[in-house]
Backbone as ProteinMPNN parsed JSONL, in Angstrom:
{"seq_chain_A": "MSSEPRYHPGADMQGFVRELIEFVGLDDEDVATIRRTAPVILQHEQAITAALYEHFLKFPATARFFLKDDGTPDQQRLDRRKHSLGRWLRETAEVAMTHDFVYHLLAVSLSHSHREFGPGGKVPPQFMVGAMSIAQTAFARLLQADLGDLHEAFEASLAWNKLLLVHLNVLLLGYFLPPPRA", "coords_chain_A": {"N_chain_A": [[-18.993, -64.951, -2.894], [-20.568, -66.428, -0.502], [-22.278, -65.4, 1.724], [-23.9, -66.753, 3.832], [-23.787, -68.732, 6.686], [-21.781, -71.05, 7.572], [-19.634, -74.078, 7.049], [-16.34, -74.596, 8.634], [-13.883, -73.252, 6.474], [-11.716, -75.145, 6.562], [-12.638, -77.25, 6.095], [-13.453, -77.821, 3.348], [-11.587, -77.243, 1.492], [-10.862, -77.151, -1.277], [-13.077, -76.262, -2.198], [-13.233, -73.647, -0.759], [-10.854, -72.337, -1.774], [-11.755, -72.313, -4.584], [-13.647, -70.466, -4.517], [-12.159, -68.55, -3.44], [-10.206, -67.821, -5.97], [-12.302, -66.89, -7.862], [-13.64, -64.802, -6.682], [-10.77, -62.945, -6.619], [-10.496, -62.789, -9.164], [-8.703, -64.159, -10.553], [-8.115, -65.42, -13.478], [-8.216, -67.683, -16.426], [-6.485, -66.416, -18.256], [-4.515, -65.294, -16.445], [-3.645, -67.437, -15.636], [-2.275, -68.655, -17.033], [-0.221, -66.496, -17.63], [1.044, -66.42, -15.645], [2.267, -69.235, -15.426], [3.846, -69.004, -18.132], [5.872, -66.677, -17.041], [6.705, -68.208, -15.037], [9.536, -69.296, -14.874], [10.678, -66.919, -15.033], [10.831, -66.2, -12.181], [11.523, -68.669, -10.921], [14.327, -69.207, -11.897], [15.352, -67.66, -10.075], [15.122, -68.964, -7.528], [17.039, -69.518, -5.32], [17.757, -67.265, -4.758], [16.017, -65.912, -3.767], [15.047, -67.643, -1.808], [17.168, -67.234, -0.217], [17.413, -64.614, 0.502], [14.885, -64.088, 1.924], [15.148, -65.115, 4.361], [17.326, -64.093, 5.164], [16.413, -61.628, 5.45], [14.233, -62.237, 7.574], [16.154, -63.088, 9.918], [17.256, -60.329, 10.676], [15.857, -58.9, 12.022], [14.871, -58.974, 15.522], [12.276, -60.267, 16.32], [11.466, -61.852, 14.699], [13.568, -63.525, 14.135], [14.318, -65.143, 15.892], [12.766, -67.334, 15.691], [14.775, -69.018, 14.391], [17.101, -69.293, 15.439], [19.461, -70.964, 17.395], [19.665, -72.231, 20.785], [22.214, -71.143, 21.632], [22.232, -68.461, 20.509], [22.833, -68.159, 18.028], [22.514, -68.577, 14.166], [20.627, -71.06, 13.442], [21.783, -73.163, 11.375], [21.198, -75.384, 9.997], [18.295, -75.677, 10.308], [17.371, -73.31, 8.932], [18.244, -74.097, 6.345], [16.485, -76.558, 5.774], [14.044, -74.824, 5.917], [14.672, -73.135, 3.816], [14.231, -75.066, 1.784], [11.842, -76.111, 2.102], [10.428, -73.72, 1.203], [11.434, -72.997, -1.305], [10.249, -75.395, -2.521], [7.477, -74.67, -1.869], [7.699, -72.398, -3.726], [7.874, -73.467, -6.118], [5.998, -75.072, -6.675], [3.86, -73.246, -6.695], [4.163, -72.032, -8.936], [3.259, -73.745, -10.412], [0.389, -73.264, -10.561], [-1.169, -75.202, -9.656], [-4.088, -75.839, -8.174], [-4.604, -78.183, -6.525], [-6.429, -80.677, -4.572], [-4.252, -81.805, -2.753], [-2.418, -80.273, -2.766], [-3.643, -77.608, -1.655], [-4.241, -78.524, 0.617], [-1.911, -78.727, 1.847], [-0.771, -76.519, 2.165], [-3.078, -75.349, 3.841], [-1.692, -77.107, 5.901], [0.783, -76.204, 6.261], [-0.175, -73.805, 7.294], [-1.465, -74.268, 10.178], [0.864, -75.343, 11.138], [2.416, -73.233, 11.359], [0.888, -71.175, 13.214], [-0.19, -72.835, 15.243], [1.941, -73.747, 16.795], [3.322, -75.201, 19.594], [5.668, -75.78, 20.121], [9.356, -75.843, 19.698], [11.752, -73.635, 18.023], [10.894, -70.084, 19.032], [8.092, -70.375, 19.361], [4.766, -69.945, 18.428], [3.844, -68.56, 15.208], [3.665, -65.321, 14.653], [0.726, -63.871, 13.138], [0.791, -61.387, 11.466], [3.427, -61.692, 10.918], [3.37, -63.66, 8.412], [1.758, -62.376, 6.738], [3.581, -60.202, 5.967], [5.727, -61.611, 5.206], [4.567, -62.389, 2.824], [4.005, -60.257, 1.417], [6.856, -59.179, 0.828], [7.612, -61.359, -0.901], [6.029, -60.749, -3.276], [7.04, -58.253, -4.178], [9.669, -58.812, -4.338], [8.959, -60.579, -6.633], [7.783, -58.555, -8.481], [9.589, -57.052, -9.285], [11.98, -58.918, -10.111], [10.157, -59.698, -11.965], [9.857, -57.422, -13.627], [12.795, -56.51, -14.21], [13.671, -58.861, -15.83], [11.711, -59.589, -17.8], [11.205, -57.299, -19.797], [9.222, -56.01, -20.778], [7.795, -53.227, -19.549], [4.945, -53.186, -19.669], [4.111, -56.202, -19.898], [5.134, -56.81, -17.521], [4.233, -55.656, -15.812], [1.536, -56.811, -16.113], [1.781, -59.289, -15.682], [3.007, -59.219, -12.752], [0.45, -58.512, -11.671], [-1.145, -60.719, -12.105], [0.754, -62.686, -10.573], [-0.097, -61.4, -8.103], [-2.466, -62.051, -7.242], [-2.694, -64.32, -7.315], [-0.874, -65.161, -4.892], [-2.272, -64.077, -3.261], [-4.57, -65.728, -2.608], [-3.163, -67.861, -1.663], [-2.013, -66.781, 0.553], [-4.725, -66.005, 2.125], [-5.269, -68.941, 2.461], [-3.355, -69.477, 4.024], [-3.748, -68.018, 6.638], [-5.882, -69.183, 7.672], [-5.074, -70.91, 9.675], [-4.994, -69.726, 12.044], [-7.562, -69.056, 12.677], [-8.617, -71.319, 14.015], [-9.513, -72.985, 16.746], [-6.919, -73.456, 19.306], [-5.588, -77.14, 19.677], [-7.22, -79.126, 21.801], [-5.906, -80.505, 25.12]], "CA_chain_A": [[-18.529, -65.452, -1.828], [-21.676, -66.829, 0.227], [-22.758, -64.798, 3.067], [-24.542, -67.588, 4.591], [-23.037, -69.22, 7.966], [-21.126, -72.323, 6.976], [-18.551, -75.138, 7.956], [-14.811, -73.629, 8.607], [-12.967, -73.559, 5.11], [-10.599, -76.178, 6.356], [-13.519, -78.677, 5.979], [-13.598, -77.877, 2.018], [-10.404, -76.52, 1.366], [-10.686, -76.536, -2.855], [-14.334, -75.115, -2.643], [-12.831, -72.455, -0.379], [-9.883, -72.01, -2.958], [-12.207, -72.007, -5.632], [-14.172, -69.097, -4.262], [-11.146, -67.019, -3.471], [-10.22, -67.39, -6.944], [-13.291, -66.263, -8.128], [-13.299, -63.557, -5.601], [-9.99, -62.098, -6.755], [-10.208, -62.632, -10.577], [-7.824, -65.163, -11.263], [-9.061, -66.248, -14.648], [-7.5, -68.818, -17.115], [-5.272, -65.917, -18.716], [-3.927, -65.241, -15.564], [-3.188, -68.748, -15.028], [-1.141, -68.66, -18.463], [0.684, -65.468, -17.577], [1.831, -66.842, -14.49], [3.175, -70.438, -16.103], [4.547, -68.477, -18.619], [6.67, -66.287, -16.602], [7.403, -68.971, -13.726], [11.03, -69.306, -15.487], [11.682, -65.882, -14.412], [10.814, -66.42, -10.669], [12.265, -70.097, -10.57], [15.988, -69.247, -11.887], [15.926, -67.306, -8.954], [14.91, -69.449, -6.446], [17.71, -69.605, -4.389], [18.186, -66.21, -4.286], [14.471, -65.592, -3.07], [14.638, -68.055, -0.189], [18.148, -66.813, 0.832], [16.899, -63.231, 0.761], [13.788, -64.059, 2.708], [16.135, -65.766, 5.663], [18.546, -63.087, 5.522], [15.446, -60.798, 5.923], [14.238, -62.874, 8.985], [17.472, -63.09, 10.608], [17.804, -59.225, 10.697], [14.704, -58.503, 13.356], [14.826, -60.339, 16.884], [11.019, -60.756, 16.465], [11.494, -63.027, 13.544], [14.97, -64.335, 14.061], [14.015, -66.084, 17.25], [12.255, -68.888, 15.019], [15.864, -69.365, 13.222], [18.37, -69.204, 16.471], [19.997, -71.84, 18.351], [19.724, -71.772, 22.183], [23.183, -69.921, 22.187], [21.642, -67.338, 19.937], [23.486, -68.434, 16.419], [21.703, -69.165, 13.591], [20.28, -72.686, 13.259], [22.224, -73.403, 9.847], [20.325, -76.726, 9.692], [16.86, -75.498, 10.255], [17.386, -72.394, 8.169], [18.309, -75.085, 5.099], [15.233, -77.088, 5.632], [13.097, -73.97, 5.7], [14.746, -72.65, 2.795], [14.075, -76.047, 0.472], [10.365, -76.017, 1.944], [10.057, -72.391, 0.663], [11.592, -73.627, -2.709], [8.933, -76.582, -2.988], [6.434, -73.702, -2.55], [7.743, -71.635, -4.8], [7.928, -74.44, -7.822], [4.308, -75.762, -6.994], [3.047, -72.458, -6.688], [4.537, -71.876, -10.229], [2.402, -74.495, -11.506], [-0.777, -72.886, -10.393], [-2.286, -76.464, -9.665], [-4.667, -75.638, -6.666], [-5.119, -79.844, -6.384], [-6.39, -81.315, -3.483], [-3.4, -82.213, -1.802], [-1.673, -78.873, -2.711], [-4.167, -76.687, -0.902], [-4.274, -79.105, 1.952], [-0.491, -78.852, 2.042], [-0.73, -74.948, 2.308], [-3.409, -75.797, 5.304], [-0.752, -77.779, 7.3], [1.899, -74.973, 6.588], [-0.706, -72.701, 8.192], [-1.307, -74.987, 11.611], [2.616, -75.591, 11.644], [2.818, -71.837, 11.899], [-0.242, -70.643, 14.048], [-0.284, -73.597, 16.409], [3.302, -74.19, 17.435], [3.428, -75.49, 20.722], [7.011, -76.191, 20.443], [9.989, -75.234, 18.973], [12.419, -72.38, 18.477], [10.26, -68.924, 18.956], [6.782, -70.667, 19.413], [3.659, -69.482, 17.357], [4.675, -67.411, 14.286], [2.22, -64.01, 14.826], [0.207, -63.533, 11.653], [1.624, -60.195, 10.865], [4.819, -62.1, 9.83], [2.864, -64.33, 7.484], [1.389, -61.265, 5.859], [4.599, -59.426, 5.612], [6.593, -62.405, 3.985], [3.964, -62.586, 1.398], [4.897, -58.719, 0.852], [8.274, -58.981, 0.682], [7.46, -62.077, -2.138], [5.406, -60.056, -4.093], [7.972, -57.08, -4.271], [10.556, -59.541, -5.138], [8.565, -61.276, -7.852], [7.724, -57.47, -9.004], [11.174, -56.61, -9.434], [12.334, -59.763, -11.128], [9.351, -59.63, -13.244], [10.435, -56.148, -14.442], [14.21, -56.729, -14.734], [13.649, -60.206, -16.709], [10.835, -59.54, -18.811], [12.218, -56.391, -20.27], [8.344, -54.89, -21.403], [6.883, -52.887, -18.383], [3.744, -53.675, -19.157], [3.815, -57.1, -19.867], [5.755, -56.998, -16.223], [2.979, -55.22, -14.858], [0.2, -57.853, -16.014], [2.714, -60.924, -14.675], [2.514, -59.027, -11.587], [-0.845, -58.519, -11.544], [-1.429, -62.147, -11.922], [1.034, -63.592, -9.538], [-0.423, -61.09, -7.095], [-3.865, -62.544, -6.962], [-2.416, -66.161, -6.52], [-0.552, -65.271, -3.818], [-3.251, -63.394, -2.217], [-4.832, -66.71, -2.471], [-2.449, -68.584, -1.052], [-2.163, -65.865, 1.723], [-5.82, -66.65, 2.655], [-5.525, -70.351, 3.032], [-1.893, -69.5, 5.267], [-3.856, -67.407, 7.536], [-6.89, -70.031, 8.228], [-5.126, -72.028, 11.201], [-5.176, -68.545, 13.107], [-8.972, -68.478, 13.14], [-9.102, -72.69, 14.474], [-9.296, -72.894, 18.081], [-5.862, -74.314, 19.466], [-6.11, -78.28, 19.976], [-7.421, -79.691, 23.302], [-4.809, -81.165, 25.668]], "C_chain_A": [[-19.673, -65.847, -1.118], [-21.317, -65.971, 1.596], [-23.706, -65.78, 4.321], [-23.55, -68.389, 5.613], [-22.84, -70.922, 7.17], [-20.227, -73.049, 7.693], [-17.013, -74.546, 8.176], [-14.297, -74.289, 7.536], [-12.242, -74.313, 4.941], [-11.368, -77.754, 6.0], [-13.774, -78.761, 4.248], [-12.665, -77.301, 1.38], [-10.641, -76.208, -0.412], [-12.12, -75.782, -2.993], [-13.863, -73.998, -1.923], [-11.84, -71.706, -1.081], [-10.684, -71.626, -4.055], [-12.858, -70.631, -5.788], [-13.381, -68.116, -4.475], [-10.754, -66.902, -4.737], [-10.949, -66.664, -7.866], [-13.424, -64.928, -7.868], [-12.626, -62.59, -6.287], [-9.779, -61.803, -8.5], [-9.608, -63.516, -11.398], [-8.614, -66.192, -11.999], [-7.712, -67.025, -15.442], [-6.185, -67.698, -17.742], [-4.076, -65.309, -17.692], [-2.64, -66.345, -15.462], [-1.639, -68.841, -16.093], [-0.409, -68.071, -18.314], [1.703, -66.039, -16.591], [2.9, -68.492, -14.985], [3.752, -70.126, -17.018], [5.801, -67.861, -18.264], [7.266, -66.989, -15.194], [8.692, -69.075, -14.151], [11.803, -68.208, -14.714], [12.185, -65.793, -12.93], [11.756, -67.853, -10.34], [13.224, -69.789, -10.75], [16.145, -68.258, -10.775], [15.707, -67.773, -7.754], [15.634, -69.405, -5.051], [17.872, -68.385, -3.801], [17.198, -65.577, -3.322], [14.506, -66.238, -2.038], [15.577, -67.535, 0.526], [17.723, -65.434, 1.485], [15.868, -63.123, 1.867], [14.328, -64.431, 4.232], [16.37, -64.985, 6.046], [17.2, -61.837, 6.325], [15.122, -60.885, 7.359], [15.083, -62.264, 10.118], [17.898, -61.366, 11.048], [16.714, -58.53, 11.527], [14.645, -59.85, 14.255], [13.568, -60.732, 16.361], [10.677, -61.867, 15.627], [12.61, -63.825, 13.401], [14.847, -65.247, 14.661], [13.704, -67.394, 16.666], [13.445, -69.528, 14.324], [17.242, -69.702, 13.856], [18.447, -70.727, 17.265], [19.756, -71.346, 19.77], [21.132, -70.918, 22.396], [22.937, -68.682, 21.346], [22.053, -67.247, 18.316], [22.586, -68.851, 15.822], [21.607, -70.217, 13.353], [20.564, -73.327, 11.557], [21.265, -74.8, 9.461], [18.702, -76.455, 9.121], [16.538, -74.5, 9.095], [17.616, -73.062, 6.614], [17.095, -75.608, 4.854], [13.873, -75.991, 5.25], [13.114, -73.435, 4.136], [14.154, -73.863, 1.303], [12.412, -75.802, 0.766], [10.054, -74.644, 1.096], [10.359, -72.345, -0.935], [10.612, -74.498, -3.271], [7.902, -75.565, -3.069], [6.357, -73.257, -3.328], [7.212, -72.516, -6.393], [6.464, -74.874, -7.87], [3.492, -74.581, -6.929], [3.204, -71.892, -8.12], [3.715, -72.499, -11.177], [0.9, -74.03, -11.631], [-1.707, -73.979, -10.432], [-2.64, -76.384, -8.06], [-5.483, -77.573, -6.489], [-5.414, -79.828, -4.79], [-5.304, -81.162, -2.846], [-2.491, -80.728, -1.674], [-2.389, -78.091, -1.443], [-4.46, -77.365, 0.403], [-3.008, -78.89, 2.798], [-0.609, -77.237, 2.954], [-1.52, -75.146, 3.796], [-2.459, -76.119, 6.46], [0.033, -76.675, 7.385], [1.076, -74.044, 7.841], [-0.79, -73.419, 9.707], [-0.008, -75.284, 11.799], [2.861, -74.222, 12.124], [1.736, -70.776, 13.085], [-0.291, -71.742, 15.321], [1.055, -74.581, 16.814], [3.469, -74.352, 18.711], [5.027, -75.451, 21.179], [8.177, -75.63, 19.437], [10.477, -73.944, 19.174], [11.324, -71.138, 18.172], [8.76, -69.191, 19.082], [5.965, -70.395, 18.428], [4.152, -68.405, 16.301], [3.55, -66.292, 14.203], [1.887, -63.93, 13.094], [0.801, -62.567, 10.656], [2.901, -60.504, 9.792], [4.398, -62.983, 8.454], [2.351, -63.445, 6.363], [2.634, -60.449, 5.037], [5.809, -60.243, 4.547], [5.926, -62.322, 2.791], [4.407, -61.244, 0.451], [5.988, -58.654, 0.268], [8.025, -60.059, -0.933], [7.111, -61.46, -3.18], [6.448, -58.749, -4.8], [8.93, -57.665, -4.906], [10.21, -59.977, -6.615], [8.375, -60.161, -8.78], [9.082, -57.235, -10.229], [11.787, -57.621, -10.327], [11.672, -59.947, -12.603], [10.116, -58.481, -14.292], [11.585, -56.056, -15.035], [14.238, -57.628, -15.578], [13.091, -59.936, -17.818], [11.238, -58.106, -19.945], [11.026, -55.167, -20.96], [7.853, -54.552, -20.074], [5.414, -53.15, -18.293], [3.258, -55.126, -19.016], [4.64, -57.2, -18.312], [4.485, -56.683, -15.591], [1.615, -56.185, -14.643], [0.638, -58.984, -15.214], [2.153, -60.462, -13.219], [1.407, -58.823, -11.132], [-1.449, -60.199, -11.165], [-0.829, -62.736, -10.746], [0.611, -62.874, -8.211], [-1.678, -61.781, -6.306], [-3.742, -64.058, -6.506], [-1.85, -66.052, -5.336], [-1.228, -64.882, -2.628], [-4.247, -64.503, -1.576], [-4.283, -67.525, -1.708], [-2.421, -67.854, 0.224], [-3.233, -66.175, 2.865], [-5.816, -67.645, 3.316], [-4.035, -70.269, 4.617], [-2.713, -68.789, 6.491], [-5.43, -68.244, 8.373], [-6.571, -70.559, 9.538], [-5.013, -70.805, 11.915], [-6.393, -68.255, 13.56], [-9.483, -70.001, 13.547], [-8.528, -72.342, 15.908], [-7.749, -73.673, 18.481], [-6.485, -75.954, 19.883], [-6.056, -78.261, 21.152], [-6.336, -80.733, 23.99], [-5.56, -82.567, 25.988]], "O_chain_A": [[-20.077, -64.684, -1.157], [-20.284, -65.972, 2.266], [-24.036, -65.408, 5.448], [-22.432, -68.642, 5.162], [-23.588, -71.614, 6.479], [-19.984, -72.763, 8.866], [-16.856, -73.707, 7.288], [-14.19, -75.512, 7.451], [-11.81, -74.594, 3.824], [-10.907, -78.87, 5.761], [-14.302, -79.797, 3.843], [-13.111, -76.672, 0.42], [-10.584, -75.037, -0.788], [-12.284, -74.846, -3.776], [-14.122, -73.004, -2.601], [-11.9, -70.477, -1.043], [-10.37, -70.558, -4.58], [-12.747, -69.858, -6.74], [-13.509, -67.149, -5.226], [-10.843, -65.715, -5.053], [-10.397, -65.871, -8.63], [-13.337, -64.031, -8.706], [-13.195, -61.563, -6.658], [-9.119, -60.891, -8.998], [-9.823, -63.694, -12.597], [-9.308, -67.158, -11.681], [-6.53, -66.944, -15.11], [-5.022, -68.098, -17.703], [-2.965, -64.94, -18.074], [-1.421, -66.261, -15.311], [-0.445, -69.026, -15.859], [0.641, -68.575, -18.713], [2.923, -66.092, -16.744], [4.111, -68.602, -14.795], [4.617, -70.986, -17.193], [6.817, -68.212, -18.865], [8.083, -66.457, -14.442], [9.245, -68.701, -13.117], [12.862, -68.254, -14.088], [13.298, -65.496, -12.495], [12.628, -67.862, -9.472], [13.79, -69.898, -9.663], [17.33, -68.02, -10.541], [16.062, -67.074, -6.805], [15.083, -69.295, -3.956], [18.09, -68.257, -2.597], [17.477, -64.895, -2.336], [14.034, -65.652, -1.063], [15.352, -67.258, 1.704], [17.695, -65.197, 2.693], [15.928, -62.195, 2.674], [13.773, -63.91, 5.2], [15.965, -64.664, 7.164], [17.203, -61.394, 7.473], [15.469, -60.075, 8.218], [14.853, -61.353, 10.914], [18.89, -61.224, 11.763], [16.897, -57.316, 11.615], [14.486, -61.047, 14.016], [13.702, -61.809, 15.779], [9.761, -62.665, 15.827], [12.632, -64.759, 12.6], [15.195, -66.331, 14.193], [14.256, -68.429, 17.04], [13.221, -70.546, 13.671], [18.217, -70.175, 13.274], [17.474, -71.399, 17.608], [19.647, -70.136, 19.965], [21.159, -70.064, 23.282], [23.672, -67.75, 21.673], [21.626, -66.388, 17.544], [21.709, -69.481, 16.414], [22.656, -70.682, 12.909], [19.724, -73.803, 10.793], [20.707, -74.861, 8.365], [18.122, -76.8, 8.091], [15.591, -74.736, 8.344], [17.098, -72.436, 5.688], [16.51, -75.261, 3.828], [12.941, -76.275, 4.498], [12.141, -73.301, 3.395], [13.797, -73.514, 0.178], [11.707, -75.368, -0.145], [9.231, -74.803, 0.195], [9.622, -71.739, -1.713], [10.184, -74.341, -4.415], [7.348, -75.422, -4.159], [5.334, -73.304, -4.011], [6.473, -72.208, -7.328], [5.83, -75.01, -8.916], [2.294, -74.8, -7.108], [2.248, -71.213, -8.494], [3.444, -72.124, -12.318], [0.23, -74.332, -12.619], [-2.789, -73.925, -11.016], [-1.95, -76.674, -7.083], [-6.666, -77.895, -6.376], [-4.806, -79.155, -3.957], [-5.33, -80.13, -2.175], [-2.024, -80.261, -0.635], [-1.797, -77.966, -0.371], [-4.952, -76.669, 1.291], [-2.955, -78.866, 4.028], [-0.521, -77.054, 4.169], [-0.85, -75.126, 4.829], [-2.414, -75.614, 7.582], [0.084, -76.084, 8.464], [1.526, -73.701, 8.935], [0.042, -72.938, 10.476], [0.224, -75.543, 12.98], [3.451, -74.029, 13.187], [2.118, -69.723, 13.594], [-0.456, -71.25, 16.438], [1.089, -75.789, 17.052], [3.924, -73.301, 19.162], [5.471, -75.167, 22.291], [7.845, -75.002, 18.432], [10.059, -73.166, 20.032], [10.841, -71.167, 17.041], [8.064, -68.191, 18.905], [6.457, -70.62, 17.322], [4.837, -67.45, 16.666], [2.517, -66.57, 13.594], [2.667, -63.937, 12.142], [1.175, -62.759, 9.499], [3.268, -60.063, 8.703], [5.154, -62.933, 7.484], [2.508, -63.757, 5.182], [2.646, -60.154, 3.842], [6.472, -59.813, 3.603], [6.555, -62.193, 1.741], [4.902, -61.167, -0.674], [6.113, -58.077, -0.812], [8.259, -59.516, -2.012], [7.859, -61.554, -4.153], [6.403, -58.507, -6.006], [9.22, -57.233, -6.021], [10.949, -59.799, -7.583], [8.688, -60.428, -9.94], [9.284, -57.27, -11.443], [12.159, -57.172, -11.411], [12.126, -60.177, -13.723], [10.719, -58.656, -15.35], [11.673, -55.629, -16.186], [15.027, -57.294, -16.462], [13.744, -59.981, -18.86], [11.603, -58.449, -21.069], [11.306, -54.065, -21.431], [7.47, -55.491, -19.376], [4.761, -53.301, -17.261], [2.305, -55.425, -18.296], [4.55, -58.409, -18.099], [3.822, -57.474, -14.921], [0.908, -56.345, -13.647], [0.02, -59.514, -14.29], [1.227, -61.0, -12.611], [1.332, -58.983, -9.913], [-2.022, -60.615, -10.158], [-1.554, -63.264, -9.903], [0.841, -63.492, -7.172], [-1.797, -61.977, -5.097], [-4.383, -64.732, -5.701], [-2.263, -66.872, -4.516], [-0.991, -65.151, -1.451], [-4.698, -64.409, -0.434], [-5.05, -68.036, -0.892], [-2.933, -68.512, 1.13], [-2.99, -66.474, 4.035], [-6.182, -67.672, 4.491], [-3.944, -70.833, 5.708], [-2.178, -69.083, 7.559], [-5.895, -67.875, 9.452], [-7.414, -70.703, 10.423], [-4.829, -71.27, 13.039], [-6.604, -67.495, 14.505], [-10.705, -70.141, 13.481], [-7.52, -71.699, 16.203], [-7.513, -74.627, 17.74], [-7.627, -76.072, 20.328], [-5.196, -77.641, 21.778], [-5.977, -81.725, 23.354], [-4.94, -83.496, 26.507]]}, "name": "protein", "num_of_chains": 1, "seq": "MSSEPRYHPGADMQGFVRELIEFVGLDDEDVATIRRTAPVILQHEQAITAALYEHFLKFPATARFFLKDDGTPDQQRLDRRKHSLGRWLRETAEVAMTHDFVYHLLAVSLSHSHREFGPGGKVPPQFMVGAMSIAQTAFARLLQADLGDLHEAFEASLAWNKLLLVHLNVLLLGYFLPPPRA"}
């Protein structure tokens, strides 16, 4: 990664992501491992998304993003978020860091970091990091349970973790941008 001063990464997301991929050592073997083990993760898509949002609802600091004015869970909002998380999971499993996908991740970052309206307001960055940790843990457990070979599960977890941390870097970019001008 270059130490030279330069433009904001959002101006060249593909370049930023390529640099991150190289930095974390996500290589062709890792990509093949992720694609090979993707069915293990994807077969649990609904359980993963449901568990994550159930987890969010357990904590007042994160539940506030998914509650109606009367304090009850907003099921429509939860269903939309689960659908979006499922889409992210499917696209992540393809490891296709295309122009459209990396800018989609940046848009997700901005929607979390620059929310001026909606339940709960801006999503604090620690919850983005925490959510990624929850995903990493869930993936590792699924890989261990379903692959049957601890070494293979370990190698798959390493590969998935590299990719997830590249995503996390993109998801945190929005927090470094100034708020829009009025």
